[in-house]
C-alpha positions in Angstrom: 22.9 -35.3 12.8 24.7 -33.8 16.3 21.8 -33.5 18.7 22.4 -29.5 18.7 22.6 -28.7 15.0 18.8 -30.2 14.8 17.5 -26.8 16.8 18.3 -24.8 13.5 15.8 -26.2 11.3 12.7 -24.3 10.9 14.3 -21.8 13.0 14.1 -18.4 10.5 11.9 -16.4 13.2 14.1 -16.7 15.9 17.5 -16.1 14.5 15.8 -13.2 12.6 14.8 -11.7 15.9 18.7 -12.2 16.8 19.7 -10.6 13.5 17.9 -7.7 13.9 18.9 -7.5 17.4 22.4 -6.9 16.5 22.2 -5.5 13.9 20.4 -2.2 14.0 22.8 0.6 13.7 25.8 -0.9 13.4 25.8 -2.2 9.5 25.2 0.2 6.4 24.2 -3.0 4.2 21.3 -5.4 5.6 18.4 -6.8 3.0 14.8 -4.6 3.4 12.5 -7.5 3.4 12.1 -10.9 5.4 12.1 -13.4 3.0 15.9 -12.3 1.9 17.0 -13.3 5.4 15.0 -16.1 5.7 16.8 -17.8 2.5 20.6 -16.8 3.9 19.5 -18.1 7.3 18.4 -21.3 5.3 21.5 -21.8 3.4 23.7 -21.2 6.3 21.8 -24.0 8.3 21.7 -26.6 5.4 25.2 -25.8 5.0 26.1 -26.5 8.6 23.5 -29.9 8.4 25.5 -31.2 5.4 29.1 -30.1 7.2 28.2 -32.1 9.9 27.0 -35.0 8.3 30.3 -35.0 6.3 32.4 -34.8 9.3 34.0 -31.6 7.6 33.1 -29.6 10.7 36.0 -31.4 12.6 38.9 -30.7 9.9 40.9 -27.9 10.2 41.5 -26.6 6.8 38.8 -27.0 4.5 38.9 -29.4 1.0 38.1 -28.8 -2.6 34.9 -31.1 -1.6 33.8 -29.8 1.4 30.4 -28.3 1.8 31.5 -25.5 3.6 34.3 -24.3 1.0 31.5 -24.9 -1.8 28.6 -22.7 -0.3 31.6 -20.0 0.0 32.3 -19.8 -3.2 29.2 -19.8 -4.0 28.3 -16.9 -1.9 31.0 -14.6 -3.3 30.2 -15.8 -6.6 26.5 -14.5 -5.9 27.3 -11.1 -3.9 29.8 -10.3 -5.9 26.9 -10.1 -8.9 24.4 -8.3 -6.4 27.3 -5.7 -6.0 28.0 -6.3 -2.9 31.9 -5.6 -1.6 34.0 -8.1 0.6 33.8 -5.7 3.2 29.7 -5.4 3.7 29.5 -9.5 3.5 32.4 -9.6 6.2 30.3 -7.3 8.3 27.0 -9.7 7.4 28.9 -12.6 8.7 29.5 -10.7 11.7 26.1 -10.1 12.5 25.0 -13.6 12.0 27.7 -15.7 13.9 26.3 -14.2 17.4 22.7 -14.8 16.2 23.4 -18.3 15.9 25.7 -18.5 19.3 22.7 -17.0 21.0 20.7 -19.8 19.6 22.9 -22.3 20.4 23.2 -20.9 24.6 19.6 -20.9 24.9 18.7 -24.8 23.7 21.6 -26.0 24.9 22.1 -25.5 28.8 24.3 -28.4 29.6 28.4 -28.2 29.5 30.3 -29.8 28.2 27.6 -29.8 25.3 26.8 -26.1 25.2 31.1 -25.6 24.7 31.6 -27.8 22.1 28.1 -26.7 20.4 29.9 -23.4 20.7 33.1 -24.3 19.1 31.3 -25.8 16.1 29.3 -23.0 15.5 32.8 -20.4 15.1 34.6 -22.9 13.7 32.2 -23.4 10.8 31.8 -19.4 11.1 35.6 -19.1 10.4 36.0 -21.6 7.5 32.7 -20.0 5.7 34.4 -16.9 5.9 37.7 -18.5 4.5 35.8 -19.5 1.7 34.4 -17.0 0.8 37.6 -14.6 1.1 39.5 -16.9 -0.9 36.8 -17.3 -4.3 36.6 -13.7 -3.4 40.4 -12.9 -3.7 40.5 -15.5 -7.0 37.9 -14.0 -9.0 38.9 -10.5 -8.5 42.1 -11.6 -10.2 40.6 -13.0 -13.0 38.4 -9.8 -13.3 38.8 -6.7 -14.9 37.9 -2.9 -15.2 35.4 -3.6 -17.6 33.2 -6.0 -15.6 33.0 -3.5 -12.7 31.9 -1.4 -15.3 29.9 -3.5 -16.4 28.2 -4.5 -13.4 27.8 -0.7 -12.6 25.8 -0.4 -15.4 23.1 -3.3 -14.5 22.7 -1.6 -11.3 22.2 2.0 -12.4 19.6 0.2 -15.2 17.8 -2.0 -12.5 17.6 1.0 -10.3 16.0 3.0 -13.6 13.5 0.1 -14.2 12.1 0.1 -10.9 12.0 4.3 -11.1 10.1 3.3 -14.3 7.8 1.3 -12.1 6.6 3.9 -9.6 6.3 6.8 -12.2 4.3 4.2 -14.1 1.6 3.4 -11.2 -1.5 5.2 -11.9 -2.2 6.6 -8.6 -0.5 9.4 -6.8 2.0 7.7 -4.5 3.7 9.9 -1.8 6.7 8.4 -0.1 7.7 10.0 3.3 10.4 9.6 5.6 10.5 8.9 9.4 10.5 12.8 9.9 7.5 13.3 7.9 9.4 15.3 5.1 9.0 14.3 1.4 10.5 11.6 0.1 9.6 10.8 -3.3 6.3 11.8 -5.6 5.5 9.5 -8.5 4.0 11.1 -11.6 0.6 11.1 -10.9 1.0 12.7 -7.4 3.4 15.4 -8.9 1.3 16.1 -11.3 -2.0 16.0 -8.7 0.3 18.6 -6.4 2.1 20.9 -9.4 -0.1 20.1 -12.2 2.3 19.6 -14.2 5.9 17.8 -15.3 6.7 15.1 -16.9 7.5 11.5 -15.5 10.9 11.5 -13.2 10.0 15.4 -12.4 10.5 15.0 -8.9 13.4 12.4 -8.9 15.2 15.0 -11.5 14.2 18.3 -10.2 16.8 21.3 -10.6 17.7 23.3 -7.4 16.3 21.3 -4.7 13.1 19.8 -3.9 10.3 22.2 -1.9 9.3 21.4 1.4 6.2 19.7 2.0 4.1 22.8 2.6 2.6 22.1 -0.7 0.9 19.0 1.1 -1.3 21.0 3.4 -2.3 23.4 0.5 -4.6 20.6 -1.0 -4.9 18.5 2.1 -5.5 21.2 4.9 -5.4 18.0 7.6 -2.8 15.5 6.0 0.0 15.9 8.5 -2.5 15.4 11.7 -3.7 12.5 10.0 -0.5 10.3 9.2 0.5 11.7 12.8 -2.6 9.9 14.7 -1.6 6.5 12.1 2.0 6.9 13.8 0.2 7.2 17.0 -1.8 4.0 16.4 0.9 1.6 15.5 -0.6 0.3 12.9 1.0 -1.0 9.9 -1.8 0.5 7.7 -4.5 2.4 7.9 -7.5 3.7 5.0 -8.6 6.8 5.4 -11.4 9.4 3.5 -9.6 12.7 2.2 -11.5 15.7 0.5 -10.4 18.7 -0.9 -11.1 21.9 -2.8 -9.7 23.4 -6.4 -10.5 25.8 -7.9 -13.9 25.7 -6.7 -14.4 21.7 -7.4 -14.8 19.0 -4.5 -12.4 16.3 -4.6 -12.6 13.2 -3.1 -10.0 10.7 -2.5 -9.9 6.8 -0.7 -6.4 7.2 1.3 -4.0 4.2 2.1 -1.4 4.7 4.4 1.3 2.2 5.4 4.5 1.5 7.0 7.3 0.4 5.0 8.1 -3.4 4.9 11.7 -2.8 5.9 13.4 -4.8 8.7 16.3 -2.7 9.4 14.7 0.4 9.3 17.2 1.3 6.6 14.5 2.6 4.4 12.0 3.3 7.2 9.2 5.5 6.1 5.5 6.3 5.5 3.9 5.5 2.0 1.0 7.2 1.0 -1.3 6.3 -1.9 -4.2 8.1 -3.1 -7.2 7.0 -5.0 -9.1 9.6 -6.7 -12.9 9.0 -6.2 -14.3 12.1 -7.3 -15.9 11.0 -10.0 -17.5 7.8 -8.1 -19.0 10.4 -5.5 -20.3 12.8 -7.6 -21.8 9.8 -9.5 -23.2 8.2 -6.2 -24.6 11.5 -5.4 -26.4 12.3 -8.9 -28.4 8.7 -8.4 -29.4 9.5 -4.9 -31.2 13.2 -6.3 -32.4 10.9 -9.3 -34.0 8.6 -6.8 -35.1 11.0 -4.2 -36.7 13.1 -7.6 -38.1 9.8 -8.7 -39.5 8.6 -5.4 -41.3 11.8 -5.0 -42.7 11.4 -8.0 -43.9 8.0 -7.9 -45.4 9.6 -3.9 -47.4 12.0 -6.1 -48.3 9.0 -8.7 -49.6 6.7 -5.8 -51.8 9.8 -4.5 -54.2 9.6 -7.6 -53.7 5.9 -8.5 -57.0 5.0 -6.9 -60.1 4.4 -8.4 -62.1 8.0 -7.7 -65.8 8.2 -7.6 -66.6 11.4 -9.4 -70.5 13.0 -9.8 -71.0 12.5 -14.3 -72.8 16.2 -13.4 -71.0 18.4 -11.6 -67.5 16.5 -11.3 -67.2 16.4 -7.7 -65.3 13.5 -6.2 -66.1 11.5 -3.2 -63.8 11.4 -0.4 -62.8 8.6 2.1 -65.1 10.0 4.6 -67.9 10.0 1.7 -68.4 13.8 1.4 -68.7 15.2 -1.8 -65.5 17.7 -2.7 -64.9 20.1 -5.6 -62.0 18.5 -7.9 -59.7 21.8 -7.0 -60.2 20.8 -3.6 -59.4 17.1 -3.8 -56.5 17.5 -6.1 -54.8 20.2 -4.2 -55.0 18.3 -0.7 -54.1 15.2 -1.9 -51.8 16.2 -5.1 -50.7 19.4 -3.9 -51.4 20.9 -7.1 -52.8 24.1 -7.1 -55.4 25.7 -9.6 -55.3 28.8 -11.4 -58.9 29.2 -13.4 -59.3 30.6 -16.7 -62.2 29.9 -19.5 -61.6 27.8 -22.8 -62.8 29.4 -26.3 -65.4 26.5 -26.5 -67.0 27.5 -23.3 -66.6 31.2 -23.6 -68.7 31.0 -27.0 -71.5 29.2 -25.3 -71.3 32.2 -22.6 -71.7 34.9 -25.0 -74.2 33.0 -27.0 -76.5 32.5 -23.6 -76.3 28.9 -23.6 -73.8 27.8 -21.0 -76.1 27.1 -17.8 -74.1 25.4 -15.7 -70.2 25.9 -15.0 -69.9 21.9 -14.7 -71.8 21.2 -17.8 
C-alpha cells in the first residue's frame, strides 16, 4: 500500500467535515444523516485501496476487472434505484474530490510525494466518474418509461409510508422551520390544537396552512421557550408546559430537539408533547389524600395513650397530674368542640328525682 493511502483508513470524521464545508449552499441533494456519508467514504476509500493494491491506479483506461470500474457500475445501479439523477451524482463527486485532496495536502507535507498523491487521487475520481457515466448510459438505454414510472411509484409509496408512521405517533409532534413557522403537525398535534381532523389533515389541508398563532393560543409562552432553547445552542431540552382549555388545566412534558441534519437541507426544530394531565391530577389527588390521612393519624395519635379517668366523675388526669373535665381535655388534645344535651334515660331519671349527680 502506498503510504499516503493509509491516511484515509478510519478517516470518516475529517472527510465529513471537509465535505460539509464544501457542500453547504452549493448542492441541492445531500444526505441528511451521518451514517449515509460514512458508508460513502468507506466505499470510496476501500475502492481506492483495492485499486492501488491491484496497480489499477496507474492504468489509463479502466479494464473489465478493474475495481474502480466495478465500483462505478455498482454505484450507478444503486443511485438509479434511489432516484438520484446523473447530474446529482456528478455534483456529489465534485464535493468528494476536493475533500480527499484537502486531506492529502494536510497529511502529505513533503514534495514530490504530495504531488504524486494528488495526481493519484485526481486520476481515481476521474475514473470513478467515467465508469459511473458509462454504466448509467448503458442502463438508461436498456430501460424504459415503465421503469421510470415504477420508480416514481416506489418513491411516492415510500413517502406515504413515512407520512403514515408520523401520523400514527400517539404523542403530538410539531416540526418548525428555522424561522419558527410551522412545517408539519402530526395527527395527534392537529387534534390537540384544532380539536378535530382526520389523519393527514395538516399534510392535505386545502386552501393553505394557518400561521403559527394557534400555538400561542394554547401555550402563550411557546415561542419564548423555543427561542431560549435556540440561544442555548443545545441539541435537545426537556420542558414542562401547562395550558388551560375551557377551564380545565392541562400539563405536558415537552422535548425540544434540533433535526439531525448535517447539510441543514431539512433543518428545523422538533417539538414532541407528552400529555401528563391525568398523571399530574392523580399525583395531586394522592397528595390531598395523604394530607388528610396524616391529619387523621395526628388526631388519633393525640388520643392513643392510656387515659387515667375517674370512675365516679369521669374527669381525666393530665400530664401535670391535674384532673380535667372530659370536655376540656378532648378539646385541648383533639380540637373537639362539645355541644350539651340530655339523653332520654337521664331525662326520665331527672323527672323522677332520681338523678342526684350529673356524672353518676
